[in-house]
N, C-alpha and C positions, 0 to 999 in steps of 0.2 A: 336857230328856232329849235325848241326841244322836240325831240321825237314824239313825245306824248300829244304834242299839239298838231302834228301831221297826220298821224293816224290812229286809226281806232285799236281797240285790244286784239280784234282778230288779226291784224296785219302786224303785230309785233313780234320780234324774235326775243329771247332771253338768252343772253350771252353772259357767262359768269354771275348770275343773278342780276343782271343789268338790262333794262328792256331798250331795244334798239328798233327803230321803226323799219319796214321791208326796205324802203329807199336807201337808207343808210346801211343796211346790212348787205344788200346785193351790191352796193358800190365799193364796201371796204372790208367785208369778212370772206373768209373762204373757209371750208370744211376740209379738215385735215383727212387725207386717204389711208393715215396710219390708224388714228385711233377713233375717228367720226367726230371730233370736236371742231367747233368754230373757233377761229382765230382772227384777230386784226390783220390786215395786209402788213403792218409795220412789224409784225412778229412771225412772219413765214422765214422760212430757210432753204434755199435751193439746195437740191440733193440730185443725185445722179436719176432718181425716181418721179422728181418732180418738187413740188413746194409742200412742206409738212411743218406743223408747229414746233415751237421751241422745245415743247416737252419731249416730243418725239425725235426731235433731230439729236439732242444730247442723251436720250435713253437708248436709241437703236442704230443711231450712226458714227463712224469715227471720221476723221479727216485724212485725206491723204497727204503725207508729208512733203509730196513734190509740188501739187497745183492748189491743196485746200478744198478739193471738191469733196462734199459729204457723200460717204458711200456705206451702203449696207454691209457688202462682202469685201472686205479689204485683204490684200495680200501682205503678210507679215515678213519681214527681213530682220536679221539682226546684222546690222554694220558696226564694226568697232564697239561690240558689246552693247548697242543702243538698238533697240527694237523700233522699226518703223513702219509705216503703213501706207500703203500704194493703192490708188485705184488701177482698175485693170487697164485703162489706156496707158497711164505711167508706168506700171509694171510692165507692158509690153514694150514699151520705149527705153526703159532705163535698167531693167532686170533680165536676168536669165535664171533658167533652171537647172539646178546641180542633179544629174543623174545617179550620182553615188548617194547623196545623204538626203535628197528630196527637199531641199529649202531654195528659197529664190534669193539671188545676190545680185550686186550691182555687176554690170558688164564689166566694168574695169578690175573686178576682183574675180575674174574666172579665167578658164583656159578651156580651150578646145583641143581634144585630142583625138585623132580619127572621127571627126564629126561629132563627137559626144562632148558635152558641155560640163565641166566640173569645177567646183567653188575651190578658192584657193586653199581654203583649210583641208579639204579633201586630197587634193595634190600635195599639200605639204606632210599630210598623215601617210601618203602612199610613198613619199620620198623616203620619210624617216622609218618606214616598217621592213 
């Protein structure tokens, strides 16, 4: 059934210049919390903050390299000259913070000396100085 046949004009929503009846809208459309625009359920993207539209997820979120969760504020690392991004949960599980240079590094690329964590590069620089 066409939406025009089910509802009068007062009960219609306009999404991307297309009329949708209130029944279809309430069943299949959502409002993006980022931009306020309506989007169809097939075009929503799950993020750490909830579900957002395609445009917002690609403009405002990055993907965690470990678990693929879309995150607003990722933690950047550089491993073997490759920049990687992690969500907070994966960073807590797989990364440590170097107290010398202030970067995050994988646990297996770090050393703990007197209960202080250092990345491999800082330890190597210290050895060579």
